[in-house]
C-alpha positions as CSV (number, residue, x, y, z in Angstrom):
1,M,15.5,-22.3,9.3
2,D,13.6,-21.2,6.1
3,D,14.3,-17.6,5.1
4,D,10.6,-16.7,4.7
5,Y,9.9,-18.1,8.2
6,A,12.8,-16.2,9.7
7,A,11.8,-13.0,8.0
8,A,8.2,-13.4,9.3
9,L,9.4,-14.1,12.8
10,Y,11.7,-11.1,12.7
11,L,8.9,-8.9,11.6
12,L,6.6,-10.3,14.3
13,L,9.3,-9.5,16.9
14,L,9.8,-6.0,15.6
15,I,6.0,-5.3,15.7
16,K,5.5,-6.7,19.2
17,K,8.5,-4.8,20.5
18,Q,7.3,-1.4,19.2
19,K,3.6,-1.5,19.8
20,K,2.7,0.1,23.1
21,K,-1.1,0.2,22.8
22,R,-3.1,-3.0,22.9
23,L,-2.8,-4.1,19.3
24,W,-3.4,-7.7,20.0
25,S,-6.9,-7.7,21.5
26,R,-9.4,-10.5,22.3
27,D,-12.0,-12.0,20.0
28,W,-14.8,-12.0,22.5
29,L,-17.3,-14.0,20.4
30,K,-15.1,-17.1,20.4
31,K,-13.6,-16.4,23.9
32,R,-10.1,-17.0,22.6
33,T,-7.2,-14.8,22.0
34,V,-6.0,-14.3,18.5
35,T,-2.3,-14.4,18.9
36,A,0.1,-11.9,17.3
37,A,1.5,-14.7,15.1
38,E,-2.0,-15.5,13.8
39,R,-2.6,-11.8,13.2
40,L,0.6,-11.5,11.2
41,S,-0.2,-14.7,9.3
42,V,-3.6,-13.4,8.3
43,T,-2.2,-10.1,7.2
44,L,0.7,-11.5,5.2
45,R,-1.7,-14.0,3.5
46,Y,-4.0,-11.1,2.6
47,L,-1.1,-9.0,1.2
48,A,0.4,-11.9,-0.7
49,T,-2.8,-13.3,-2.3
50,G,-5.4,-10.6,-2.1
51,E,-7.9,-13.1,-0.9
52,S,-11.2,-11.8,0.5
53,Y,-11.7,-11.3,4.2
54,R,-14.5,-14.0,4.1
55,S,-12.1,-16.5,2.6
56,L,-9.4,-15.7,5.2
57,S,-12.1,-16.0,7.9
58,C,-12.8,-19.6,6.8
59,Q,-9.1,-20.5,6.5
60,F,-8.0,-19.1,9.8
61,R,-11.3,-19.6,11.7
62,I,-11.4,-15.9,12.8
63,S,-14.5,-13.9,12.5
64,H,-14.9,-11.7,9.4
65,N,-15.4,-8.6,11.5
66,L,-12.2,-9.2,13.5
67,I,-10.2,-9.8,10.3
68,S,-11.5,-6.5,8.9
69,S,-9.9,-4.7,11.9
70,I,-6.8,-6.9,12.1
71,I,-5.5,-6.4,8.6
72,P,-5.4,-2.5,8.6
73,T,-4.0,-2.4,12.1
74,V,-1.2,-4.9,11.4
75,C,-0.4,-3.2,8.1
76,K,-0.1,0.1,9.9
77,A,2.2,-1.6,12.5
78,I,4.3,-3.2,9.7
79,Y,4.7,0.2,8.1
80,Q,5.7,1.9,11.4
81,V,8.3,-0.8,12.1
82,L,9.8,-1.1,8.6
83,Q,9.6,2.5,7.5
84,P,12.5,3.8,9.6
85,L,14.6,0.8,8.7
86,H,14.1,0.7,4.9
87,V,12.7,4.1,3.8
88,K,15.4,6.6,4.5
89,L,14.9,10.2,3.5
90,P,18.1,12.1,2.4
91,S,19.5,14.2,5.2
92,T,22.5,15.9,3.6
93,T,22.9,18.1,0.6
94,E,24.9,15.4,-1.2
95,E,22.2,12.8,-0.6
96,W,19.6,15.2,-2.0
97,Q,21.8,15.8,-5.0
98,K,21.9,12.1,-5.8
99,V,18.2,12.0,-5.7
100,A,17.9,15.1,-8.0
101,D,20.5,13.7,-10.5
102,F,17.9,11.7,-12.4
103,I,15.9,14.8,-13.3
104,D,16.4,16.2,-16.7
105,R,17.6,19.7,-16.1
106,E,15.8,21.0,-19.2
107,D,12.5,20.2,-17.6
108,I,13.1,22.4,-14.6
109,S,11.9,26.0,-14.6
110,M,11.7,28.3,-11.6
111,G,12.1,25.4,-9.2
112,R,9.2,23.3,-10.5
113,L,9.1,20.3,-12.9
114,N,7.5,21.0,-16.2
115,R,4.9,18.5,-17.4
116,G,5.9,16.8,-20.5
117,Q,4.0,17.4,-23.7
118,M,2.5,13.9,-23.7
119,H,1.2,14.4,-20.1
120,Q,-0.7,17.7,-20.9
121,H,-3.7,15.9,-22.3
122,A,-5.3,13.6,-19.7
123,S,-7.9,12.6,-22.2
124,A,-5.2,10.9,-24.3
125,G,-4.8,8.2,-21.7
126,V,-7.2,6.3,-19.4
127,E,-10.6,8.1,-19.4
128,E,-12.3,9.3,-16.3
129,L,-14.2,6.6,-14.5
130,H,-17.8,7.4,-13.5
131,A,-19.8,4.6,-12.0
132,I,-18.8,2.8,-8.9
133,G,-21.1,0.0,-8.0
134,R,-21.7,-2.0,-4.9
135,G,-21.6,0.8,-2.4
136,H,-17.9,1.7,-2.3
137,S,-17.0,4.4,0.1
138,N,-16.0,8.0,-0.8
139,Q,-12.5,7.1,0.4
140,A,-12.4,4.4,-2.3
141,K,-13.5,6.8,-4.9
142,Q,-10.9,9.3,-3.9
143,V,-8.1,6.6,-4.0
144,R,-9.4,5.6,-7.5
145,E,-9.3,9.1,-8.7
146,Q,-5.8,9.7,-7.3
147,F,-4.6,6.6,-9.2
148,R,-6.4,7.7,-12.4
149,E,-4.7,11.2,-12.1
150,Y,-1.3,9.6,-11.5
151,F,-1.4,7.2,-14.4
152,N,-2.7,9.9,-16.7
153,N,0.1,12.3,-15.8
154,E,3.5,11.7,-14.1
155,G,3.0,8.0,-13.8
156,Q,2.2,7.4,-17.4
157,V,4.5,5.1,-19.3
158,H,5.1,5.2,-23.1
159,W,3.4,1.8,-23.7
160,Q,0.3,2.0,-21.6
161,D,-2.1,3.3,-24.3
162,R,-0.9,0.5,-26.6
163,M,-1.3,-2.2,-23.9
164,A,-4.6,-1.1,-22.4
165,P,-6.7,0.1,-25.4
166,L,-9.9,1.9,-24.6
167,N,-13.0,0.2,-25.8
């Protein structure tokens, strides 16, 4: 059995086992049930390729509206299933100490991390974005601003200004 197929099947079984509410509903327009395997396939294709919902709609012969509800629901289910298995928060003092060992002790004052000198001037990096076209939601604007803040501050890497010049 192919490893990718086995991993997808395992993920499908985990999701089906955990979900108690009716995650796998009916597409009433076509009078056919979209199976859990189809829902997972659509979501994995979307995550792997970034294709549009319309393109996925044509490929899988599932309505665009249904795909727009399937993908967020299945992503949430995938997270709920995999998070306890693969994202483990430290529970003991020793585990927290291992996490903290990567921090430069000179940058810590009064229990908080000091921002580095290069991060104190946000204007030195990517400039603030103003216009968002095509009717994006306020939520999309907030996410964009969070990414902008992150990549201008703690997420900034030494080469980003050189590789992404501002024009």
